[in-house]
C-alpha positions in Angstrom: 98.7 93.7 18.7 96.6 92.4 15.9 93.2 93.9 15.5 90.4 91.4 15.4 88.1 93.5 13.3 90.5 93.4 10.3 89.1 93.0 6.8 88.1 89.6 5.4 88.8 88.8 1.9 86.1 86.8 0.2 86.2 85.0 -3.0 82.9 84.0 -4.6 83.4 82.1 -7.8 80.2 81.8 -9.6 80.5 79.4 -12.6 77.9 78.6 -15.2 78.1 75.0 -16.4 81.3 74.4 -18.5 84.2 72.0 -18.7 88.0 72.5 -18.8 88.1 70.5 -22.0 85.7 72.7 -23.9 86.9 72.7 -27.5 85.8 76.3 -28.4 88.1 79.1 -27.3 85.8 81.5 -25.4 86.5 85.2 -25.1 87.5 86.2 -21.5 86.3 89.5 -20.0 86.6 90.8 -16.5 85.3 93.8 -14.5 87.2 94.6 -11.3 86.0 97.1 -8.7 88.2 98.3 -5.8 86.6 100.6 -3.2 88.8 102.3 -0.5 87.5 105.8 -0.2 84.2 105.3 1.7 82.5 108.6 2.7 80.4 107.5 5.7 81.9 104.3 6.9 85.5 103.4 7.7 87.9 103.7 4.7 89.9 100.7 3.6 93.6 100.4 2.8 94.1 97.5 0.4 90.9 97.1 -1.6 92.2 99.1 -4.7 95.5 97.2 -4.5 93.6 93.9 -4.3 91.6 94.7 -7.4 94.7 95.7 -9.3 96.6 92.6 -8.3 93.9 90.3 -9.4 93.5 92.3 -12.6 97.2 91.8 -13.4 96.9 88.1 -12.8 93.8 87.8 -15.0 95.5 89.7 -17.9 98.2 87.0 -17.8 95.4 84.4 -18.2 94.1 86.1 -21.4 91.3 88.2 -19.9 90.3 91.6 -21.2 90.3 93.5 -17.9 88.4 96.7 -17.0 89.3 98.1 -13.6 87.2 100.8 -11.8 88.1 102.3 -8.4 86.3 104.1 -5.6 82.9 103.8 -7.1 79.8 105.5 -5.8 76.5 103.7 -6.5 75.7 105.4 -9.8 79.2 104.9 -11.2 79.3 101.3 -10.1 75.9 100.7 -11.7 77.2 102.3 -15.0 80.3 100.1 -14.8 78.1 97.0 -14.5 76.0 98.1 -17.5 79.2 98.5 -19.5 80.3 95.1 -18.4 77.0 93.6 -19.5 77.6 94.8 -23.0 81.0 93.2 -23.1 79.6 89.7 -22.4 78.4 87.5 -25.2 76.9 84.0 -25.1 79.7 81.5 -24.5 82.2 83.9 -22.9 84.1 83.5 -19.7 82.9 86.5 -17.7 84.5 87.4 -14.3 83.4 90.1 -11.8 85.7 91.0 -8.9 84.8 93.3 -6.0 87.1 94.6 -3.2 85.5 96.7 -0.6 83.0 96.6 2.2 80.3 93.9 2.3 77.4 93.4 4.8 74.8 90.7 5.5 71.1 91.4 6.2 68.8 88.4 7.0 70.9 85.9 5.0 71.5 88.2 2.0 74.9 89.6 1.2 75.3 93.2 -0.1 78.3 95.0 -1.8 78.7 98.5 -0.6 79.5 101.5 -2.9 81.6 104.3 -1.6 78.6 106.6 -1.0 76.7 104.1 1.2 75.0 106.2 3.9 75.7 105.9 7.6 73.2 103.4 8.9 71.9 103.0 12.5 69.9 100.4 14.2 66.5 99.9 12.5 67.7 101.5 9.2 68.7 98.3 7.4 66.5 99.2 4.4 68.9 102.0 3.6 71.5 99.4 2.8 69.1 97.4 0.7 68.2 100.5 -1.3 71.8 101.7 -1.7 73.9 98.6 -2.1 74.3 95.7 -4.6 73.0 92.2 -3.7 75.6 89.6 -4.4 72.9 87.2 -5.7 71.9 89.8 -8.3 75.5 89.9 -9.7 75.4 86.2 -10.2 72.0 86.5 -12.0 73.3 89.2 -14.3 76.3 87.2 -15.4 74.2 84.1 -16.1 71.5 86.1 -17.8 74.1 87.3 -20.4 74.7 83.7 -21.4 78.3 83.4 -20.2 79.5 79.8 -20.5 81.6 80.4 -17.3 80.5 83.2 -15.0 82.9 84.0 -12.2 82.1 86.2 -9.2 85.0 87.2 -6.9 84.3 89.2 -3.8 87.2 90.6 -1.7 85.1 92.3 0.9 85.8 93.6 4.4 84.2 91.2 6.9 84.0 93.4 10.0 80.9 95.5 10.6 81.4 98.9 8.9 78.4 100.3 10.7 79.6 99.8 14.3 79.6 103.0 16.4 80.7 103.8 19.9 77.9 103.6 22.5 76.0 100.9 20.7 74.0 103.2 18.4 75.3 101.7 15.2 73.8 98.9 13.2 74.3 95.6 15.1 76.1 92.8 13.5 79.3 90.9 14.2 80.6 91.1 10.7 81.0 88.4 8.2 78.8 87.4 5.2 76.2 84.7 5.2 76.7 81.4 3.5 75.4 81.3 -0.1 73.6 78.3 -1.5 74.6 78.1 -5.2 72.3 77.0 -8.0 73.4 74.3 -10.4 76.5 75.4 -12.3 77.7 77.8 -9.6 80.8 77.6 -7.5 81.2 79.8 -4.4 84.1 80.2 -2.1 84.6 82.4 0.9 88.1 83.2 2.2 86.7 82.3 5.7 83.8 80.3 7.0 80.5 82.0 7.1 80.4 84.6 10.0 84.2 84.2 10.5 86.3 87.4 10.6 89.4 87.1 8.5 92.8 88.8 8.3 93.7 91.8 6.2 97.3 91.6 7.4 99.2 89.2 9.7 100.1 92.0 12.1 99.7 95.7 12.5 103.3 96.2 11.4 103.3 94.0 8.3 104.0 96.0 5.1 101.7 94.1 2.8 99.8 95.7 -0.1 97.2 92.9 -0.3 94.9 91.0 2.1 96.1 87.6 3.4 93.6 85.7 1.2 94.1 87.7 -2.0 97.9 87.5 -2.0 97.6 83.7 -2.0 94.8 83.8 -4.5 97.0 85.6 -7.0 99.7 83.0 -6.6 97.2 80.2 -7.2 95.8 81.8 -10.3 99.3 81.8 -11.7 99.7 78.1 -11.2 98.7 76.1 -14.3 96.2 73.3 -14.5 94.4 73.8 -11.1 90.7 73.4 -11.0 88.6 75.7 -8.9 88.1 73.0 -6.3 91.9 72.5 -6.2 92.4 76.3 -5.7 89.9 76.3 -2.9 91.5 73.3 -1.2 95.0 74.8 -1.4 93.8 78.2 -0.1 92.0 76.5 2.8 95.3 75.1 4.0 97.4 78.2 3.3 95.1 80.7 4.8 94.4 78.6 7.8 98.1 78.1 8.5 98.8 81.8 8.2 96.0 82.8 10.5 97.0 80.1 13.0 100.6 81.6 13.0 99.1 84.7 14.7 96.7 82.9 16.9 93.5 83.4 14.9 91.1 81.1 13.1 90.3 81.5 9.4 89.4 78.7 7.1 88.0 79.4 3.6 84.7 77.7 2.8 83.4 76.7 -0.6 80.2 75.4 -2.1 80.4 73.4 -5.4 77.5 72.8 -7.7 79.5 72.8 -10.9 79.2 69.8 -13.3 82.7 68.9 -14.5 85.9 70.8 -13.8 86.8 74.5 -14.5 90.4 75.4 -15.1 91.2 79.1 -15.6 95.0 78.6 -16.3 95.4 75.6 -18.5 98.8 74.4 -19.9 97.2 71.9 -22.1 98.4 69.0 -20.0 96.0 66.7 -18.1 95.3 67.9 -14.6 96.4 65.4 -12.0 93.6 63.7 -10.1 95.3 64.4 -6.7 96.9 67.8 -6.1 100.5 67.9 -4.8 100.9 68.4 -1.1 100.6 72.1 -0.2 103.7 74.2 0.4 104.4 77.3 2.6 102.2 80.1 1.4 105.2 82.3 0.7 106.3 80.0 -2.2 105.2 80.6 -5.7 103.1 78.0 -7.4 105.9 76.8 -9.7 107.9 75.8 -6.7 104.9 74.1 -5.1 104.3 72.0 -8.2 108.0 71.1 -8.7 108.4 70.1 -5.0 105.5 67.7 -5.3 106.8 66.0 -8.4 109.0 62.9 -8.2 112.7 63.3 -7.9 114.3 62.7 -11.3 116.1 59.5 -11.9 119.8 59.6 -11.0 121.9 60.8 -13.8 125.0 58.9 -15.0 126.9 62.2 -15.0 128.1 62.6 -11.4 128.0 66.5 -11.7 124.4 66.5 -12.9 123.5 63.9 -10.2 124.8 66.2 -7.6 122.8 69.1 -9.0 119.7 67.0 -8.9 120.3 66.1 -5.3 120.7 69.7 -4.3 117.4 70.5 -6.1 115.6 67.7 -4.3 117.0 68.9 -1.0 115.9 72.5 -1.8 119.4 73.8 -1.2 118.9 76.7 -3.6 121.9 78.9 -2.9 124.2 76.0 -3.0 122.6 74.8 -6.2 123.1 78.3 -7.7 126.8 78.2 -6.9 127.2 74.7 -8.5 125.2 75.6 -11.6 127.5 78.6 -12.2 130.5 76.3 -12.4 129.1 74.0 -15.1 131.0 74.6 -18.3 129.0 76.5 -21.0 129.1 73.5 -23.5 127.3 71.3 -20.9 124.5 73.7 -20.1 121.6 71.9 -21.7 117.8 72.1 -21.2 118.1 70.1 -17.9 120.6 72.6 -16.6 118.3 75.5 -17.6 115.4 73.8 -15.7 117.6 73.5 -12.6 118.6 77.2 -12.9 114.9 78.1 -13.0 114.2 76.0 -9.9 117.1 77.6 -8.0 116.0 81.1 -8.9 112.4 80.6 -8.0 113.2 78.6 -4.8 115.8 81.1 -3.5 114.1 84.3 -4.6 110.4 83.6 -3.8 110.7 84.4 -0.1 111.9 87.8 -1.0 108.5 88.7 -2.4 107.3 89.2 1.2 110.7 89.8 2.8 111.5 92.3 5.5 115.1 92.5 4.2 116.4 95.9 3.0 115.2 96.7 -0.5 118.8 96.9 -1.8 119.5 93.3 -0.7 116.4 92.1 -2.6 117.4 94.0 -5.8 121.0 92.6 -5.5 119.7 89.1 -5.3 117.6 89.6 -8.5 120.6 91.1 -10.3 122.8 88.2 -9.2 120.5 85.7 -10.9 119.9 87.8 -14.0 123.6 88.2 -14.7 124.8 84.8 -13.7 122.1 83.0 -15.7 121.1 85.2 -18.7 118.9 82.5 -20.0 116.4 83.4 -17.2 115.8 86.8 -18.8 113.5 85.2 -21.3 111.8 82.9 -18.7 108.3 84.0 -18.0 108.2 82.5 -14.5 111.4 84.3 -13.5 110.3 87.6 -15.1 107.0 87.4 -13.1 108.8 86.8 -9.9 111.4 89.5 -10.7 108.6 92.0 -11.3 106.9 91.1 -8.0 110.1 91.4 -5.9 111.3 94.5 -7.8 108.1 96.5 -7.4 107.9 95.6 -3.7 111.5 96.7 -3.2 111.2 99.9 -5.0 107.9 100.7 -3.2 109.8 100.4 0.1 112.6 102.6 -1.4 110.2 105.3 -2.3 108.5 105.2 1.1 111.7 105.2 3.1 113.8 107.7 1.1 113.8 111.4 1.3 115.3 114.4 -0.7 117.6 113.4 -3.6 117.4 109.8 -2.6 113.8 109.6 -3.9 115.0 110.7 -7.3 117.6 107.9 -7.2 114.8 105.4 -6.3 112.7 106.6 -9.2 115.6 106.4 -11.7 116.5 102.9 -10.4 112.9 101.8 -11.0 112.9 103.2 -14.5 116.2 101.3 -15.2 114.7 98.2 -13.7 111.7 98.4 -16.1 113.8 99.2 -19.1 116.1 96.2 -18.6 113.2 93.9 -19.0 113.8 92.4 -22.5 111.7 93.9 -25.3 111.3 90.4 -26.6 108.8 89.7 -23.8 106.6 92.7 -24.8 103.5 91.9 -22.8 105.5 91.3 -19.6 107.5 94.5 -20.2 104.3 96.6 -20.8 102.5 95.2 -17.7 105.6 95.8 -15.5 105.8 99.4 -16.8 102.1 100.0 -16.1 102.5 98.5 -12.6 105.5 100.8 -12.0 103.4 103.8 -13.2 100.7 103.0 -10.7 103.3 102.5 -7.9 105.0 105.9 -8.4 101.6 107.5 -8.9 100.6 106.4 -5.4 104.0 106.9 -3.7 105.1 110.2 -5.3 102.6 112.0 -7.5 100.4 111.4 -10.5 102.8 113.2 -13.0 105.6 110.8 -12.0 103.7 108.0 -13.6 103.8 109.4 -17.1 107.4 108.3 -18.0 106.5 104.7 -17.0 103.3 104.7 -19.1 105.5 106.0 -21.9 107.8 102.9 -21.5 104.7 100.7 -21.7 103.6 102.3 -25.0 106.9 101.6 -26.6 106.0 97.9 -26.7 104.6 96.5 -30.0 100.9 97.4 -30.6 99.8 93.9 -30.0 101.2 93.9 -26.5 100.4 97.5 -25.4 96.8 97.8 -26.4 95.7 98.1 -22.7 97.9 101.1 -22.0 95.7 103.7 -23.6 92.7 102.4 -21.7 94.4 102.2 -18.3 92.2 103.9 -15.7 95.2 105.9 -14.3 96.6 107.1 -17.6 94.4 110.3 -18.0 95.2 111.7 -14.6 98.9 111.0 -15.1 99.0 112.8 -18.4 97.0 115.8 -17.3 99.3 116.3 -14.3 102.5 115.7 -16.3 101.5 118.3 -18.9 101.6 120.9 -16.1 105.3 120.3 -15.6 108.1 122.4 -17.1 108.6 121.4 -20.8 112.1 120.1 -20.3 111.1 117.7 -17.5 110.8 114.0 -18.3 107.2 114.0 -17.2 106.2 116.6 -19.7 108.1 115.0 -22.6 106.5 111.6 -21.8 103.0 113.1 -21.6 103.3 114.6 -25.1 104.3 111.3 -26.5 101.4 109.6 -24.7 98.9 112.2 -25.9 100.0 111.5 -29.5 100.0 107.7 -29.1 96.7 107.5 -27.2 94.8 110.4 -28.8 91.5 108.6 -29.2 91.3 108.1 -25.4 93.2 111.1 -24.1 92.2 113.8 -26.5 88.8 114.8 -24.9 90.4 115.2 -21.5 93.4 117.1 -22.7 91.1 119.5 -24.7 88.8 120.0 -21.7 91.6 120.9 -19.4 92.5 123.9 -21.6 89.4 125.8 -20.4 90.6 125.3 -16.7 94.0 126.8 -17.3 94.9 130.5 -16.6 97.6 132.7 -18.0 100.6 131.2 -19.7 100.7 127.9 -17.8 103.1 125.1 -18.5 100.0 123.0 -19.4 99.1 125.3 -22.3 102.6 125.5 -23.5 102.9 121.7 -23.6 99.5 120.8 -24.9 98.7 123.6 -27.3 101.1 122.6 -30.2 99.6 119.1 -30.3 96.0 120.4 -30.1 96.5 123.0 -32.8 98.2 120.5 -35.1 95.2 118.2 -34.7 92.6 121.0 -35.2 91.1 119.9 -31.9 90.2 123.4 -30.7 87.6 126.1 -31.6 86.6 129.5 -30.3 88.3 130.9 -27.2 90.3 127.8 -26.6 91.8 128.0 -30.0 92.5 131.7 -29.6 94.3 131.1 -26.3 96.5 128.4 -27.7 97.4 130.4 -30.8 98.4 133.3 -28.5 100.5 131.0 -26.4 102.2 129.5 -29.4 103.0 132.9 -30.9 105.0 134.0 -27.8 
């Protein structure tokens, strides 16, 4: 039975005046906060995943992304200060928050993880300990950002409810926000509505109902913020209605002109194409709305076009494979892309066994090698593959877990090196997946794959928020383990960011630990140690 007090995802997009046709190329920066580990109010399950998912989507749009997780008030304040310094006049600046939110007398507050337990009559404790949403908007605009975007993915139930009625009263939900000129705000539900975290208590979804659709819309080119809002209204409302609940995103637009975050350079159509089922990716939505191509004089191609128009994806796949190689032109390649995205997209949220999902991906990759350099196919492949291997790691046991992990590593490595950014991002996502499902040290080999990419495509690896914990844990493994080998390579490649933490850990180790045996040679070679730490490492090395 679906719980009615599930989390509501909110999106507040706060945009300073700007136009999609601006000639100057602005720098794009983003701060994402995901809070699950609340100390005094109910913990959340998907907030960190939501922040990570949106961060991945924004990286693909050219944003420099900083992600911080499970932030108490001071740490969150320091992150905001660091973000302030990143923003320069004329930039596109985006702030995303996933966690608890609460409304007091028409004002909305974002809650850090150390928010105190609050009872009736103690509302001022929230005011003193939380972050007003209006203040976030003010800060972004004060820095002179040409486009300031505020995204809030906050839980809309009342986190302060307590049995017996002694908690702080409130039905949950945030208050409507009246934007100033140049500001665009959207909620994933109407003001005071309670929205869905998942469609059911048994659904195995990593992201909230709203955020999973938001990520897909951010990937779709040439949509304005208003078009994104309109599509999400339809998609989220339909999904909520499918389980007997009501949730309709609301938006408030005071922007002069149009804002497009993902521009292909083509003119944005005045009227958006009809919405499709939320499970379909944006590329399919867009293609489905376009006019059916004119009938081809070649009867074989005409039949392929008819199958595409009818969305008979599996049949189209079979017919495409029979086309002789010399006849496989750009139109054939376009139809292969449509078939792959149309048939595979439902697998992104499929309950089918993970082996079946992986087999479907492999079938397309081997039958149509041209797709292995197609960015849309690779993005869908990554989404389905990570979901499938996540299920594999959760359901497996004993030696089968090792098989799942090896399979995931092979999956990442078979991503062509020619698409360096996509390969590096997939490796980082895989690192975070095994870090959550298995242990932190297991993430090191995947971070090492990410660092293999060319420098211009792997710059974000060394600053990944999960990297330090993974390397420290992996250095504590036996030296012949893959984790230890990977951590040594990462320490060398990311010395400027990892060095201080690796050195500091030496003082915490005792005896002849694996950590000292793995780390000391690198630290001594770099002259990174002094005093007792240096003496300990020299003793270890001399054994």
